[in-house]
N, C-alpha and C positions, 0 to 999 in steps of 0.2 A: 424402812421399806414401805412404799405406798401401794395400796391395792389399785389395780387398773380401774379406770372409770368406765362405766357402761355408757351407752349412747345418751340415755336420759340424764345421767349425772353430768355429762359434758355439756348438754344443752342448758341445764340449770346453772352450771358454773358460769356459762356465757351470760345467762340472764342476770346473775348476780353482779356481773361486771358491766351490765348495761349494754351488752352486745346483741341482745334479743329483744324484740318488741313484746309487749304483753300478749298480743295475739299469737305470736310464735310460741311463747311459753305455754299458753293454753293448749296448743296442739300437742305439746310434748309432756304435759302433766299426766300423772297416772290417772286412769279413768276408773271411777268407782261405779259399780252396778251397770257396767257397759253391756252386759248380756241382754239381748233382746228376747222377749217372750214370743213364742210362736203364736201368730194370730190365725183366725179363721178367715177364709176367703168366700165371699158370697156372690152368686150371680143375681143381679137385679134386673137385667134386661138381656134379651137374646133375640136376634132377628136375622132374616135371610132374604135373598131374592128368590123368586121361583127358580127352579132348575130347568135349563133348556137343553135340548138335544144339541150335539155338535152340528154346526152349520144350520141350526134351527133358528128360533126366534131371536136369539142374541148374537146372530152371526155378524152383525155390524156394531155390536156393543163391546167396547174395550174392557178388559179385566180391571184396569185401574179405575174406570168409571163405575163398574159394579161395586168395587171395594168402597169408593167414596160414598156411594149411595147407602150402603149398609152402615158405614161409620156414622154418617150424619143421622141416620134413622135410629140407631141404637142410643145415641146421646139424647135425641129428642124424646125417647121413651122415659127419661129420668128428668122431668122438668125441675128447674131450680138448681141442678147440679152445675157447678162452675167447671167448664171444660178445661180451664187452666189447672185443675186438680189432677188431670190425667197424667200419670207418671210415665206411661209408655204405651205404644200401640204395637202389638206383636202379631204379625201376619204370616200365616202359613201359605206356601206356594210350592208345588212340586216341580215346576219348571220355570224358575224365576229368570226368564230371558225374554227378548223381543218386547212385545207390548206389556208384559208383566215383569220386566226386568228393572234395572236402575233403582233398586230398593223400592219396590212398589208400595211398601208400607208407608214410607214417608210421603211419597207422591199421593197416595190415597188420602192421607191426613190433610194435606194442603188442598187437594181438590174438594174435600168434604167441607172446607171452610172452617176447620178447627183452628184454634190459635196457633201461631208460630211456635209457641212454647212447647207444644206437644210433639215429642219425638216419635220415631217409628223404626221398626226393624223387621226385616223379612227373614223367615227361617224355613228350613226344608228338611223334612223327614218323609219325603214322598207322600204316600197316602194318609199318613197320620199327622201331617203338618198342621192341619187345623186344630186337632186335639192337642198336639204338642204346644201350640200357641196358648190354648186355654190353660194347660198345666203350667207353663212358664209364667203366665200372667198371675195365676194363683200363687205360685211360689214367691213372686216378688211381694205380694201382699202378706203372705204367711211369715216371711222374713222381716217384715217391717220396713222394707225399702220403698214401698208405695202404698197409698190408700185407695187409689182408683186406677184401674188398668182396663185396657180393651184388648181382647184376643179376637182374631179374625182369620179369615181365609178367603182367597180368591183364586180362581182358575178358569181360563178359557181354553178348552181343548180345541176349539175352532181355530185359534191362532197358531196351534202347533202344526208343524209340517209332518211330524210323525210322533209316535208314542215315546220316543227316546230323546225328543228335543229337536231343535232346529239344526244343530250340528252334532253329529254322533261320532265320537272318537273314543272307542272302547280300548282300554289298556290291552295290548297284545298278550300280556301274561295271563289274562283270563282264559284265553284259548289254548295256552301252552300246557296247563296243568289240569288234570281231571278234577282235582278238588276245588278249583276255582271256576270251572266252566259253568256252574249253576248261575253265576252272576250274569252271564250273557244270555241266559234263557229268556225268551219272550214270556210274558206273564201267562199267556195261554198254554204254553208248554208246561209250566209249573202246575197249572190246574189239571192238565192231563195226567201228570205224574201223581198228583193227589188222588184223582179219580181212580186210577189203577191201584195205587197202594191201599186206599181205603175201600176199594171195591164198591164205588158209587156209580151205578149205571146211568145210561142216558135217560131212561124213563123217570128215575128219581130226580134227576137234575131238571128235566122239563116240568115235572109236577111242581117242584119248588119254585121255578120261574113263574109258572102260571099263578100260583098262590101269591107271589109278590105283586103281580099286576092286579089281581083281584082285590087284595087288601088296599093297595094304593088308590085304585079307582073308588072304592067304597069310602076311603078317608077323604078324598077330594070332594066327593058328592055330599058328604056329611059336614063339610066345612072345617075339618079338624086341623088343617094347616093354616087357617086364616090368622090365628093369633101370632104365629111365628113369621109370616111372610110380610115383607114390606114391598108392595107392588112397585114395579120399576117402569117409569115412563121413558120412552126414547123415540127418536125420530128415525125414519127410514127414508133414504133418498133414492127415488125410483126414476130412471130415465124414461121420458116419453118420446118414442122414436118418431111419432108423427109431428109433434110440435118442436122437437129438438130441445125441449126444456127438461130440467130435472125437478120433479115434483117431490114434495116432502109430505110423508104420511106419518102422523103421530100414532104411536101404539102404547098400550099399557099391558104389561105382563103381570098377571095376577095368580096364575096357577102353574104347577109343574107340568112340563110338556111331555114327559116320557111315558107315563102310564097309559096303557091301551086296554080298552074294554073288549076289543075284538080278538084278543089272544085266546088260543085254544090249544089243547094237547095236539090236535091234528096239525095246526099251523106251525107249532114249535117242532113237531116231528119231521116236517118237510125240510127243515133247515139242515144244511150240510155242515160237518165239522170244519172249523176255520183253521186250526193249528196243526192237526194231525189227520191225515186222510182216513185213518182207521180209529180216530178218537171219538170223544163224546161231547166235547166242549164246542158250543155253537154261539152265534151272535145272540140267540134267544135265551140262553141260560148263563150269560155273562153280563156284567154290569155295562150300562150304557156310557159312552163317552159324552161328556156334558160340560156345560158352562154354568157357573154360579158363584155366589159369594155369601158370606155370613159374618156377623159380628156379635160378640158377647161382652157385656160390661160387668166387671167384677169390682167389688169394693170390700173394705175392711169393716169391722163392727163399728168403729168410730164414725165412718161415713153413714152407716145404716142409722145410727142414732142421731147424727147431726142433721140429716135430711129426712128423718122419719120414713125410711124406705122399707118396703116389704120384700124380702128376698124370694126369688123363685126357687133357689136351691143352694145348698152348700157344697163346695168342692171337697171331696173326701180323699181321693188318692189317684195316682197315675203311675203306670209301670210300662216298661218296654222290655222286650226280650228278643234274643236271636235264635234262629232256627236255620237248618240247611237251606241255602238259596234256591235249590231246585224244587223244594216243596214249601216255598215261602207262604203259601196260603194257610198253612197250619199255625202260623205265628201266634194267633190269639190263644191257642192252647197253652203256650208258655207264658204269655203276658197276663191273662185273666187271673190265674191263681195268685200271682204277685200283687195285683191291684186289690183283690179281695182281702188278702192278708193284711195289706197296709191299711185298708179301711176298717178292718176288724169285723167283717161280716162274712157270711157264707153265700154261696151261689143261690141257695134256697130262699134267701132274703131279698133277692133281686125281683122287683115287680115289673121292670121294663128293661129290655136289652136291645140296644141298637147295634146289631152285628153287621158290619158292612158286607154286602153281598158282591164281593169282587167277582166271584164265580159261584154258581150253585154248588159245584163240587166241593170247594173249600169250606163254604158255609156249613154244608151238611156234615163234613168231616169234623169241624170244630164242635158243632152241636152234639155229635155222637160221642166224641172223646170226653167232653166236659159234662155230658148228660144235661144239656140245657133244655128247659121246657119250651117246646115249639110255640106254645100259646103266648109266651112272654117275649119271644124273639120277633123283632120288627113288626109290631102290631099294625102299623100303618103302611106296610110294604117296605121294600129295601131298594138297593142300588140297581137291581135288575130292572125294576120298573121306574124308579124315581131318578136314577142317574148317579154318577160318581165323578164329580169334578175334582178329582185327585186331592190337591192340597187344601181345598175348601171343604171337603166332606166332613172332617172332624168337627169344624165349627158349625156346619149346617146340621149335623146330627145332634149336636149339643142343643141347638135351638129346638129341634123336634123333641128331644128327650125331656128337657125341663118344662116345656109347655105340656107335653103329654102327661107327665107326672102330676102337674097341677090339675089337669082336666080329669084324670082318672083317680086321683087320690092316692096313688102309690107312693111309697116312701123312698126306696132305693132304686136307682137306675144305673145302667152301665153302657158305655160306648166302647166298641172294640173293632179293630181291623187288622188285616194282614198288611205287610209292607214289602215292597220290592227289595230284592237282594237278601231276603230272608230275615224278617223281623215281624214282631207283633206288638200292638199297643193296646192298652185298656185304661179307661178312666171311670171312676165311680163317683156318683153324685147323690145327694140326699135332699128330698123335698122337705121344706120347712113350713 
């Protein structure tokens, strides 16, 4: 009685009979010490465009061109690095359609002039897409699948016909069952629910918004964003009705467009609620619709040593969590403790927190529930003043965080945001 042959035995029997090539035998041979050791992932460069208002200075700039700009810029920040070493380019985009469709990641790679050998993939987790891209890129390095990765994000809210995309086809089941109806809520209505449930009044929201503008204006005046911004040059084509010619005007975008020094509690107080006639959420205490892009270059320790690179930060952890869709803004409350636990630190050890200000109400609710120190939250202002280009925001805020930690000397920093349909995300980084 013969014991049955396993697949490997059958392959080796074929090899003995000369039916397999040495290469095929190598593929089927038992592997010794095949377990890979987890590596560290380091950020060595991070850059972004200025963030523009919707229909603002980037109204004629395509999102794939914004992406190409930051991809080329981030590679240029690491002289001597062979671009052929890049294992993949992962790009976050919340509405990957129209001008930012067709796998915008690969298109951006080619437009940036990177080698054809560099692949690209577009991912979507709504507002956390850019941070998800950073986490996914870090994971590839940690697992030993790559030594050089680029994470990025791009979003033009100017090209969107509305907040739900160019063709809105919501599943009818969303409206048929009460437990699913939160999926169809507009983001503003979820903010109103958070404001009511957490008892956050209009005055507190407007005061938070005012502080966001104040901090952002002060940061711009002090030049704190210069290290992270790669100015974007572009042409505007303007018709001359008198001559019948189209004139070309060259522009250079160097600063974020949304922050306003003339905002006051009085001007904010005059704005009417947008989503609920009796509500408290206005255009003044909600994030701005924006256009922008960013890119982050991550490498393994092997590449650090090979090219004698100085890292800006080490990627520590990333976590996502789900919450009821109708109060999606509270998502960070569920995600942040997970990310901190994975990183092995406490919230008291965080020196810098980039908490995306989707709405003042939800940011205040998160800060209240997690007892976050207001002095460490958004030191340079947040999305209410600086804008929120959806899928690009996570990558943009990564650039702000790692450069901010370098400048301030802080050790640990965190990025967190709420996500449409009821999720939260958080990532932790360490300055080295």
